N, C-alpha and C positions, 0 to 999 in steps of 0.2 A: 599627306595631301589627299590620299584616297579617302581617309576617314572624314576629312574636312569637307570634301565635295559631296560625300553622301549625306552629311548633316545639312548642307545647304539645300540639296534636292528635297530632303524630308521636310525642311522648314518651308520651302516654297510650295510643296504639295499640301501641307497643312493649311497654309495661308489661302490657297485656292479653294480648298474644301470649306473653310470657314466663311469665305466670301461668296460661295455659291448661293443661289436663290433657294429658299425653302420650297419643298414640294407642295403644290396647291391641290387640295382635294376638292373636286367639284361635286356637289351633291347631285344625285339623280333627280331629274325633274319628275314631278308627280304626273301620273298618267290620267288624262281626262277621259271620262266614259265615251265621249263622242268623237275621239280622235281616231285617226287611221291606225295608229299603233294599238289602241285599245280594241278596235274591231278585229285586227289580225290576232292579237293575243287571246281574246275571248273565244274566237272561232277555233283556234288551235287547242285552247284549254278544254273546250267542250268536246273536241275530238278525242283528247286523251282521257278525259273523265268518262265519256260514254264507252270507250274501249274497255274500261275496267268493270263496267256495269253489266249485269245479265241482259241479254237481248229482250226487248219488249215483245212478248209473244203475239199479241193481237195486232199491234202496229206493224210488226215485221212481216206477218203473214199477209196483211193487206198490201204492203209495199211489193211483195213478191207477186201477188195476184195482179196488181196494177201493171207491173212490168210485163207480165205474161200477156195481158190484154193489149197493152201498147204494142208489143211485138207482133201480135196477130193482126192489128190494124195496119202495121207498116209492111209486113211481108206477104199478106194476103189481101190485096186491094179489093177483091171481089166481096169481101165481108166488111168493107169500110162503112157501108150504110148500116146504122144500128137497127133500123126498122126491118130491112131485109134479112139481117142476121138474127132477128128476134132477140136483140140484146137490150132494148129500151123498155121502159116501164110506161104503159099506157094508163089513162085515167080509169077505164073500166077494169083493168087488171088490178089496180091498186085498191079501188073502192069496192070492187066485187071480186074478192079473191077466188081463185080457181086453181086446183092442184095441177091441171094440165099446162099451166103457164109458168112452171117452176124455172124454166130457162130464163125468162125475163126477170124473175125475182132474184136470181143469182148473178146474172151477167151485168145487169144495169149498174150495179154498184162499182164494178171494176172497170167498166168501159170508159176510156178517157174521152173527154169532151171533144178533143181534136186529135187527129193522127200526128205522129212525129215523136221523136225521142225527147224533145225538150219538155213537152207536157208530162210525160212519164217521169222524167228526172225530177222536175219541180214538185210533182205530187208525192213521189216517194220520199223526197227530202223533207217535205212537211210531215209526213207520217213518221219518219225516223226521229225528227226533232221532237214532235209531240209525244212519241212513244217513250224515248229515253228520258224525257223530263216529266211530262204529266202522267203517263202510265206508271212510271217508276215511283211517282209521288203518291198517287191515289190507289194503285193496284190495277191488275188486269181486268178483273170482273167489273169494277166500277167504270173504268175507262171504256170498255167495250159496250156497256149499257148506255153510257152517255153518248158515245159515237153513234150507235144504232138508233137511239131515240132521236137525236138531232137529225140524222139522215131521214128517218121516217117523217118527222114533222116538216122538214124542208121539202121532201118529195110531195107530201100532201098539199102544202101551200102552193107549190109551183103548178101542180096539176089541177087543183081545185079552182084556182083563179085563172086558169088557162094561160099562164105565162109561157108554158111550153106544153106541147101535146105528146112529146116523146122524151121522157126524162132519162138521162144517163149521167154518170160521173158521181163521185163523192165530194166534189169541190164545194157545194153548199154546206155539207156537214163539216168539212175542214175549216171553212170560214167561221162557222158557228163555234167550233171547238177552239179556234184561236181566241175568240172573245172569252170563253170559259177559262182557257189557260192564262190569259192576261189577268183574270180576276184571282185565280188560285196562286199564280206567280211562284212556281217552283224555282229554287235558287241552286246554283252550283258554286262551290268554293274551290279556289285554286291554290290553297296553302301547301298542299303536298306535291305540287308539280315543280318542274324545273324553274329556275329563277327567271329565265327568258320568257316564260309563259304566265308568270304570276301577275295579278292585278290587285290593287289595294281596295277592292270592293267585291261584293258578291255578284256573280254573273247571273243575269236573268235571261234564260233562253227565249222568253216570249218575244223579245225584240228581234231575234234572228228569225223567229216564226213569222213575224209581221213583214219582214223584208222579203222572205220567200213568197208569202201570200200576195204581196203587192206585185212581185215579178210575175206570178202566175196569172194575175189579171192583166198586167201590162202587155204580156206577150201573146194574148189571145188573138187569134185571127178573126173569130166571130166575136168582136168586142161587145156588142149589145147583149147577146145571150149570156156571155160570161159575166158581164156587169149585173144582169138580172139575177143570175144564180148566186153570185157572191153577195149581192145586196140582200137577198132573202135570207141567206145564211147569217150574215152579220145582224140582221134584224132579229132573227130567232135567238142567236147567242146573246144579243143585248137584252131581249126580253127575259131570258133566263138569268142574266146578271142583275136585272132590276128587282128580282125577288129579295135581294139583300137590302135591309133597311139602311145600312151604312152608305150605300150608293146614293139613295135619295137624300140623306143628310149631307153628304159631301157636295152634291149638286146644289142644294139649297144654300150652303155656306159659300160656295163659289159664286152663286148668283148674287148674294147679298154683298160680297166683297168686290163685285164687278171684275172678276178675275179674267185673265187672258183666255182661259179655257172656255168659258161661256161665250165670250165675244167671238173667238175663233170658230167655235162650233156653229154659231148662228150664221156667220158669214160664209163658212164652207157649205152649209145647207143652202144658202142663197145662191152660191156659185153653182151647185148642182142643179138647182131649179132653173137658173139661166141656161145651163147647158142642155137641159132636157125639155123645157116647157115654154120658155119665153121667146116670142118671135124676135128675130135679130134685125131685120130691115123691112122697109115698107115701100111700095111703089110710089105713093103720093101722100100728101098731107090731107087729113079729112077737111072737107069744105065747111062743115057745120060744127067745128070744134068748140067755138065760143058758145054757141047756143046749147051744145051738148053739156058743156060745163055748167052753164047757168041752169039748165033744166035737169041737172044731175043724171043725164043719160050716160055719162061716162062711167057710171057705176054699174052699168048693165053689160054683161058679157056679149049679148047680142049686138050691141052698138059697136064694140071692138071688132067683132067678126065681119060686120057688114060695112061699116064706115072707115075702118082703119085696119084692113087685113095686112098680114105680114108674111114674111118668109118662114120656113121651119127654123127651129132653134139652132144654136151654134153647133152642137154635137151632131145633129142630123145633117146639117150642111157639110160638115167635115167628112162624115161617113159617106155621104153621097158624092164626094169628089168635087164639090163647089168651092172648097177652100184648099189651100196648099197642103201637101202631105205633112209639112212641119207643124201646121196648126192642129192636125189630127193627132200627131204624136204628143204635142203639148197638152191637149185635152185628156188624152189617155193617161199621161203622166200625172197630171193634177188629180184626176179621179182615183187612180190606183193607189196613190200614197196619201190621200186625204185622211182616211180613218186612222192609220197608225200615227200620223203626225199630230193629230188631235190628242192622242194619248201621251205624247212625249212632253217632258217639262221644258223643251226648248221653245224659243220665240223667233229665231232668225228665219225660219222657213216662211213666215208670213211675208217677209220682204221678197222672197223668190216668187211667191204667188202673186204679189203685186206686179212684178216685172212680167210674169207669164200672162197675166190679164192684159197688160199693155200690148204685148206682142200679139195676142189674139185679136185685140181691137184693130191693130194695124193690118193683120192678115184679112180681117173682115172687110175693111175698106178697099182692099185690093181684089176682092172676090167679084166674079161676074154677077152674082146675085145681089150685090150691094147697090142701093139707090138712095134711100133716106134712112136715118136712124129710127129704130123702133124701141120699144121699152127694154128689150133685152140688151141692146147696145148701150143704152143709158145706164142700166144697172151694172153692166160690165165696167164702164168707166168709174162708177162709184166704187166698185170693188178694188180698183187700182188704188184709189185714195184710202179706202178703209183698211186693206191689208197692209199698206205702208205705215199707217198711223197706229195700227192695232197694238204692236208690242209696247208702245209708250203710254197707252191709255191706262194700264193697270198702275204704273208708277205715278201717273198724274192723279188718279183717284186716291191713292194712298197719301199723296202729298196734301190734297185738299182735306182729307179726314184728319190729318195731323195738324 
C-alpha cells in the first residue's frame, strides 16, 4: 500500500508539471533616445565614463576659478559690484591694452554674471561636460586656444557695439563653444558599463550641454543682459561653424526639400522678432488707414510711428511687469530652449510652442496695457496656427512630390 500511494503521488505530480503553463519570456523594450529612462541612463553612463578619464586640465582649472569667484561674490558682499572690485573689462582696457590693468584682464573671465551658487554650479557643470568630452577629443592646447579665442571675439563684439560697458563672465564663450561642440559631436560608448546603464546607441554629450546651457539662460535674474550675451556667443559660434562647406550644402538641401528644420527656424526667428521688436497693442485705429494704403504710405516707417503708435513688444511688457509673471516665464522658456530644439530631430515641440503662443495671447488681452491689436498680436496669432501645422507640412510636401 505504501508503494502504491507513492506511485499515485508521483503520477499526480508529473501530471501537474506537464499541465503547467510554459514560462513566457518577455523581450526587453528598446530604449528610445528621448525617453526618461534614456536620459537617466545616459547621464549616469557619462558620469561613469568621465570618472575613468583623466581630468581635463584647462576646463577643470576654469571650473575651480569660477567657484572661487562665485564664493567671493557670495561671502563678501562689498565686492559684489564688478566695477568697484575692478573685475570687469572696460572698452578702453580691451582696445587700448595697459599692463596696469592686469587685474581686470584676469578677473573678468571668472567673475560670474550674477551672484549665487546656482550660477556657479551651472557654469562649472558646462565646463566639466565640455572638458571631459570636447577637450578629451581635441586636446588641451586646441581646446584652450578655441575657448580663449571665442572669449576674446565675444568680448570685443559686446564692447565694440556697446551692448555692455562692463564685461564680465565666460558665458558668451561657453555658448559659442556649445555650437562648436555640437559640430564636432564627440561620442561616448556604454558597451563596457553595467547592464543597467547601457544604451543601444552612442551617447552624444552635446545634448546634455544644450540642456545646461538653456537652464543657465532661463535662470538668469537679469534676463535681457544674459540673453544678449548668450545671443552674441551663439552668433559667433554659428559663424565659426559656417566655415564648413558641408553646413551650407545641408542647409541648401533642406531648403529645397522644404524640411521641418528650415520652416521651424524661420518661425522661431519670427517669434523672437515679435518678442523683441513688434508692438503688441495700440491705443486706437489710424483714421487715415484706407488713404494710407492707397497712397502706399503704409510702407513708410514714419507713418507707423505717427499714425499707428503701439505699446512696447511682448517681452518688454513682461519684463516691465505689465503682464502676468506666468507670461514672463513662458517667454523666457520659449527663448531659452529655442536654439537647441531647432537642432533636434524631433517635431512635437512645435505643438507646445503653438500652445504657449496661445497662452501668451490670452495673457496679453488681460494686461492693463491692452486696448487694440497691433501687428505683434496679429503675428502671434499666426504663430499659433503655424507652429501647430508645421510638423505635418514636411510630410505633405513629400506626398505632393510623390
